[in-house]
RODO-2510 file (C-alpha; in nm, 4 decimals, decimal comma):
residues 311
     n   res          X          Y          Z
     1     m    -0,0093    -0,0198     0,0050
     2     n     0,1279     0,3419    -0,1001
     3     r     0,1781     0,5236     0,2486
     4     v     0,0936     0,8863     0,0994
     5     l    -0,2371     0,7704    -0,0363
     6     a    -0,3481     0,6252     0,3106
     7     h    -0,2522     0,9050     0,4710
     8     t    -0,4076     1,1660     0,2678
     9     g    -0,7035     0,9718     0,0846
    10     a    -0,6134     1,0771    -0,2413
    11     t    -0,6848     0,8513    -0,5558
    12     y    -0,3131     0,9390    -0,6799
    13     p     0,0052     1,0182    -0,5423
    14     i     0,0238     1,3820    -0,6697
    15     l     0,0162     1,6876    -0,4496
    16     q    -0,0326     2,0548    -0,5527
    17     a     0,1988     2,2643    -0,3905
    18     p     0,0874     2,5571    -0,1508
    19     m     0,1747     2,8708    -0,3090
    20     g     0,0781     3,1707    -0,1324
    21     w    -0,2651     3,3436    -0,2354
    22     i    -0,2703     3,0867    -0,5208
    23     a    -0,3133     2,7448    -0,3469
    24     r    -0,6844     2,8048    -0,2250
    25     t    -1,0198     2,6587    -0,3079
    26     q    -1,0378     2,7149    -0,6719
    27     l    -0,7131     2,5377    -0,7464
    28     a    -0,7082     2,2943    -0,4595
    29     s    -1,0646     2,1228    -0,5489
    30     a    -0,9800     2,1024    -0,9161
    31     v    -0,6797     1,8998    -0,8023
    32     s    -0,8768     1,7126    -0,5594
    33     r    -1,1319     1,6257    -0,8091
    34     a    -0,8715     1,5015    -1,0520
    35     g    -0,7741     1,2624    -0,7872
    36     g    -0,4627     1,4241    -0,6606
    37     l    -0,4473     1,6183    -0,3482
    38     g    -0,5168     1,9958    -0,3259
    39     i    -0,3416     2,1735    -0,0466
    40     i    -0,4609     2,5183     0,1001
    41     e    -0,2049     2,7799     0,1816
    42     t    -0,1474     2,9836     0,4867
    43     s     0,1783     3,1563     0,3857
    44     s    -0,0204     3,4708     0,2346
    45     g    -0,0558     3,5632     0,6032
    46     e    -0,4325     3,6392     0,5405
    47     t    -0,5392     3,4573     0,8703
    48     v    -0,9142     3,4765     0,8442
    49     n    -0,9353     3,4369     0,4489
    50     c    -0,7101     3,1208     0,4740
    51     q    -0,9343     2,9792     0,7316
    52     a    -1,2534     3,0384     0,5356
    53     e    -1,0670     2,8534     0,2439
    54     i    -1,0070     2,5652     0,4857
    55     t    -1,4006     2,5715     0,5615
    56     k    -1,4836     2,5812     0,1925
    57     m    -1,2826     2,2783     0,1242
    58     k    -1,3750     2,0708     0,3887
    59     a    -1,7629     2,1413     0,2758
    60     l    -1,6867     2,0109    -0,0508
    61     g    -1,6299     1,6365     0,0771
    62     l    -1,2995     1,6205    -0,1013
    63     p    -0,9378     1,4976     0,0337
    64     f    -0,7144     1,7846     0,1135
    65     g    -0,4308     1,9164     0,3082
    66     v    -0,3147     2,2552     0,4607
    67     n     0,0261     2,3851     0,4848
    68     l     0,1516     2,5584     0,7783
    69     p     0,4710     2,7455     0,7106
    70     i     0,6199     2,8041     1,0771
    71     r     0,7938     3,0786     1,0206
    72     f     0,5076     3,3165     0,8581
    73     l     0,2666     3,2535     1,1422
    74     k     0,2019     3,5211     1,3514
    75     d     0,0568     3,3449     1,6321
    76     d    -0,1318     3,0022     1,7110
    77     a    -0,4467     3,1016     1,5821
    78     m    -0,4034     2,9065     1,2463
    79     l    -0,2578     2,6058     1,4201
    80     t    -0,5598     2,5985     1,6797
    81     f    -0,7864     2,6472     1,3913
    82     v    -0,6503     2,3668     1,1933
    83     c    -0,6599     2,1369     1,4908
    84     n    -1,0277     2,1770     1,5196
    85     s    -1,1398     2,1797     1,1763
    86     g    -1,1324     1,8233     1,0743
    87     v    -0,8593     1,8468     0,8298
    88     k    -0,6863     1,5126     0,8077
    89     f    -0,3278     1,6071     0,6148
    90     v    -0,0809     1,9001     0,7189
    91     t     0,2499     1,9676     0,5668
    92     t     0,4328     2,1760     0,7650
    93     s     0,7602     2,3977     0,6162
    94     a     0,9728     2,7100     0,6674
    95     g     1,1154     2,6233     1,0377
    96     s     1,1369     2,3327     1,3100
    97     p     0,7876     2,1477     1,3356
    98     a     0,9049     2,0603     1,6725
    99     k     0,6267     2,1929     1,8463
   100     f     0,3691     2,1713     1,5996
   101     i     0,3801     1,7843     1,5636
   102     k     0,2287     1,6881     1,8938
   103     p    -0,0601     1,9252     1,8924
   104     l    -0,1253     1,8160     1,5115
   105     q    -0,1086     1,4575     1,5776
   106     d    -0,3217     1,4597     1,8711
   107     a    -0,5980     1,6061     1,6704
   108     g    -0,5509     1,3003     1,4695
   109     i    -0,3777     1,4988     1,1973
   110     v    -0,0853     1,3156     0,9589
   111     v     0,2009     1,5439     0,9431
   112     y     0,4460     1,5963     0,6697
   113     h     0,7477     1,8498     0,6875
   114     a     0,9419     2,0196     0,3679
   115     v     1,3105     1,9507     0,3965
   116     p     1,6064     2,0990     0,1724
   117     t     1,8763     1,8772     0,3555
   118     v     1,9368     1,5830     0,5149
   119     d     2,0151     1,7087     0,8570
   120     a     1,6832     1,9050     0,8339
   121     a     1,5020     1,5719     0,7587
   122     m     1,6778     1,3756     1,0196
   123     k     1,5756     1,6015     1,2881
   124     c     1,2260     1,5945     1,1596
   125     v     1,2442     1,2015     1,1867
   126     d     1,3734     1,2309     1,5615
   127     a     1,0911     1,4608     1,6585
   128     g     0,8539     1,2011     1,5109
   129     i     0,7342     1,3476     1,1822
   130     d     0,5258     1,0855     0,9683
   131     g     0,6507     1,1869     0,6239
   132     l     0,8755     1,4309     0,4630
   133     v     0,8237     1,6865     0,1352
   134     v     1,1979     1,6549    -0,0256
   135     e     1,2531     1,9909    -0,1908
   136     g     1,5200     2,0040    -0,4349
   137     a     1,6886     2,3305    -0,5645
   138     e     1,4615     2,2812    -0,8811
   139     g     1,1427     2,3957    -0,7557
   140     g     1,0318     2,7473    -0,7365
   141     g     0,9598     2,9611    -0,4659
   142     f     1,1824     3,0129    -0,1349
   143     k     1,5012     2,7740    -0,1482
   144     n     1,7949     2,6754     0,0394
   145     p     2,0883     2,8690    -0,1098
   146     e     2,3050     2,5611    -0,0812
   147     e     2,1328     2,4052    -0,3805
   148     v     2,0868     2,0180    -0,3743
   149     s     1,8707     1,8569    -0,6576
   150     t     1,5714     1,6530    -0,6013
   151     l     1,7458     1,3348    -0,7344
   152     v     2,0192     1,3493    -0,5052
   153     l     1,8528     1,4437    -0,2139
   154     l     1,5834     1,1999    -0,2519
   155     q     1,8542     0,9480    -0,2451
   156     a     2,0700     1,0793     0,0358
   157     i     1,7536     1,1131     0,2910
   158     r     1,6220     0,7822     0,2020
   159     a     1,9354     0,5920     0,2731
   160     r     1,8887     0,7093     0,6239
   161     t     1,5260     0,6870     0,6895
   162     s     1,2361     0,4706     0,5859
   163     v     0,9495     0,7347     0,6261
   164     p     0,7494     0,7839     0,3517
   165     l     0,9024     1,0622     0,1121
   166     i     0,7176     1,3278    -0,1158
   167     a     0,9567     1,4420    -0,3995
   168     a     0,9245     1,8319    -0,4757
   169     g     1,1046     2,0349    -0,7174
   170     g     1,1826     1,9898    -1,1069
   171     i     0,8757     1,7246    -1,1565
   172     c     0,5771     1,8226    -1,3639
   173     d     0,5034     1,4963    -1,5681
   174     g     0,5162     1,1040    -1,5636
   175     r     0,8686     1,1109    -1,6505
   176     g     0,9502     1,2926    -1,3513
   177     m     0,7493     1,0873    -1,1197
   178     a     0,8763     0,7851    -1,2220
   179     a     1,2266     0,9030    -1,1418
   180     a     1,1312     1,0103    -0,8233
   181     f     0,9745     0,6688    -0,7301
   182     a     1,2751     0,5065    -0,8607
   183     v     1,4853     0,6650    -0,5546
   184     g     1,2802     0,6046    -0,3285
   185     a     0,9462     0,8685    -0,3322
   186     e     0,5963     0,7568    -0,2784
   187     a     0,4303     1,0622    -0,4333
   188     v     0,5322     1,3855    -0,5918
   189     q     0,4321     1,7630    -0,5188
   190     m     0,3841     1,9822    -0,8584
   191     g     0,4002     2,3887    -0,7932
   192     t     0,4730     2,5465    -1,1401
   193     r     0,3020     2,2941    -1,3448
   194     f    -0,0342     2,3548    -1,1566
   195     v     0,0290     2,7472    -1,1296
   196     s    -0,0137     2,7515    -1,4914
   197     c    -0,3217     2,5161    -1,5410
   198     t    -0,6510     2,6033    -1,6691
   199     e    -0,8091     2,6470    -1,2889
   200     s    -0,5036     2,8257    -1,1702
   201     p    -0,6428     3,2108    -1,0443
   202     v    -0,3256     3,3569    -1,1684
   203     h    -0,3333     3,6050    -1,4524
   204     d    -0,2806     3,4541    -1,8128
   205     n     0,0385     3,6549    -1,8279
   206     y     0,1928     3,4716    -1,5771
   207     k     0,0718     3,1418    -1,7136
   208     n     0,1971     3,2378    -2,0507
   209     a     0,5579     3,3246    -1,9264
   210     i     0,5721     2,9759    -1,7771
   211     v     0,4846     2,8161    -2,1070
   212     q     0,7130     3,0271    -2,3062
   213     a     0,9977     2,9909    -2,0738
   214     k     1,3054     2,7587    -2,1525
   215     e     1,4898     2,5192    -1,9042
   216     t     1,7159     2,8143    -1,8284
   217     g     1,4509     3,0429    -1,7515
   218     t     1,4675     3,0999    -1,4060
   219     l     1,7267     3,2558    -1,1667
   220     v     1,8173     3,1734    -0,8016
   221     l     1,8316     3,4989    -0,6294
   222     n     1,9386     3,6670    -0,3090
   223     k     2,1555     3,3554    -0,2169
   224     k     2,3744     3,5787     0,0214
   225     s     2,0513     3,6759     0,2328
   226     s     1,6968     3,5799     0,3041
   227     p     1,4794     3,4677     0,1608
   228     c     1,6488     3,2893    -0,1254
   229     i     1,4243     3,2575    -0,4026
   230     r     1,3833     3,1009    -0,7662
   231     s     1,1791     3,3074    -1,0107
   232     l     1,1479     3,3556    -1,3721
   233     k     1,3750     3,5527    -1,5670
   234     s     1,2868     3,9133    -1,6251
   235     a     1,4745     4,2538    -1,6348
   236     r     1,3769     4,2896    -1,3046
   237     t     1,5358     3,9558    -1,1495
   238     q     1,8299     3,9831    -1,4155
   239     s     1,9068     4,3098    -1,2331
   240     i     1,8846     4,1403    -0,8708
   241     y     2,0842     3,8593    -0,9799
   242     e     2,3622     4,0662    -1,1100
   243     e     2,3388     4,3039    -0,8099
   244     g     2,3593     3,9606    -0,5973
   245     v     2,1244     4,1149    -0,2854
   246     m     1,7829     4,1424    -0,3533
   247     p     1,5878     4,4643    -0,2004
   248     s     1,3776     4,3855     0,1206
   249     d     1,0530     4,5097    -0,0521
   250     a     1,1020     4,3172    -0,3754
   251     l     0,8333     4,0712    -0,3455
   252     q     0,5494     4,3683    -0,2113
   253     g     0,4222     4,3468    -0,5737
   254     i     0,3782     3,9670    -0,5917
   255     l    -0,0135     3,9950    -0,5893
   256     g     0,0733     4,2704    -0,9102
   257     v     0,2260     3,9602    -1,1006
   258     y     0,0167     3,7018    -0,9699
   259     f    -0,3457     3,8733    -1,0624
   260     g    -0,2620     4,1960    -1,2458
   261     g    -0,0125     4,0303    -1,5199
   262     d     0,2468     4,2673    -1,4422
   263     m     0,5470     4,0396    -1,4993
   264     e     0,8035     4,3352    -1,3562
   265     a     0,5855     4,3987    -1,0566
   266     a     0,7999     4,1542    -0,8565
   267     p     1,0039     3,8381    -0,9149
   268     a     0,7480     3,5899    -1,0488
   269     l     0,8489     3,2428    -0,8569
   270     a     0,8594     2,9306    -1,0849
   271     g     1,0828     2,6453    -1,1084
   272     q     1,3067     2,4654    -1,3780
   273     t     1,0065     2,2948    -1,5141
   274     v     0,9205     2,5972    -1,6928
   275     g     1,1309     2,4198    -1,9760
   276     l     0,9120     2,1244    -1,9695
   277     i     0,5697     2,2995    -1,9619
   278     d     0,4804     2,3555    -2,3437
   279     s     0,0798     2,4446    -2,2784
   280     v    -0,2014     2,5401    -2,0448
   281     k    -0,3989     2,2371    -1,9282
   282     t    -0,6654     2,1334    -1,7053
   283     a    -0,5807     1,9866    -1,3704
   284     k    -0,7587     1,6650    -1,4715
   285     e    -0,5263     1,6773    -1,7904
   286     i    -0,2192     1,7101    -1,6274
   287     i    -0,3059     1,4399    -1,3595
   288     d    -0,4197     1,2033    -1,6297
   289     e    -0,1476     1,2482    -1,8646
   290     t     0,0993     1,2258    -1,5363
   291     v    -0,0609     0,9167    -1,4450
   292     a    -0,0600     0,7105    -1,7799
   293     e     0,3051     0,8169    -1,8510
   294     f     0,4032     0,6975    -1,5153
   295     f     0,2397     0,3492    -1,5352
   296     a     0,3873     0,3289    -1,9321
   297     i     0,7593     0,3952    -1,8024
   298     t     0,7508     0,1703    -1,5090
   299     a     0,5830    -0,1155    -1,7104
   300     r     0,8752    -0,0828    -1,9511
   301     l     1,1143    -0,0767    -1,6823
   302     g     0,9250    -0,3857    -1,4979
   303     a     0,9512    -0,5589    -1,8115
   304     l     1,3526    -0,4935    -1,8406
   305     a     1,3606    -0,6072    -1,4973
   306     q     1,1954    -0,9399    -1,5787
   307     a     1,4068    -1,0106    -1,8782
   308     r     1,7191    -0,9005    -1,7025
   309     s     1,7778    -0,6830    -1,9927
   310     f     1,8602    -0,3177    -2,0577
   311     g     1,6887    -0,3179    -2,3400
***
């Protein structure tokens, strides 16, 4: 039995990443209806709005999860709300989950924490985490400045622990999913792929910028400060990259990117999978195609193993 499916209640082990302001009911419900697992964000800091989104998702009767980004939570209001909400699956991120694990698990919630290093993973395992979201450097958004690829990180963490792993970063289709499973993952999380899907609430300019970008179309910014992020190349991000340090107010215009379509208003967060995404598709098309491709690849590899052949 796939442990992530058992923990989430989803049909397929494909999760939608918890992008701030974007990962709300409109997108999460489309992913969950298609058999994946939609995740509701709380990183926007809009506590009341995010609580309303969790309530709306719960009313739909679909499997879903909630992300709690520890560093961005102003107080215990969101943690308390989630513990009392009937949510069954939570991912934590951006900080140590040690103080969050017990209250969440006592409320009957399964808890996975997002980690960018082996050391962080082992601290979470020692703290009693149920599983890990393994975030490689290929992914968009907030990153560890010491870049480690998803492929390497998965192998390194799997060598140290048997807890279920969700691969995140650099995955947008069945090929990436098969590769992740081959080195120890039991599920994948996609961010950029779902940001650019039909049901995503973001402006078409943002979706089109993802579709049109090459595999070299992103930059890692602010590696010598915090936060370190991966975003689309633009005149603004190229300037920040060359300066080496990102202005403290650089992300203040992010809603102008997301919903106004002004691609120079702020760095537009995106992962390296922009080079693999060539069209806007529905969440169902993305999930159905990913699952079909995953099984086609694993069937071929299984046949090679059965025949003890390399093809």
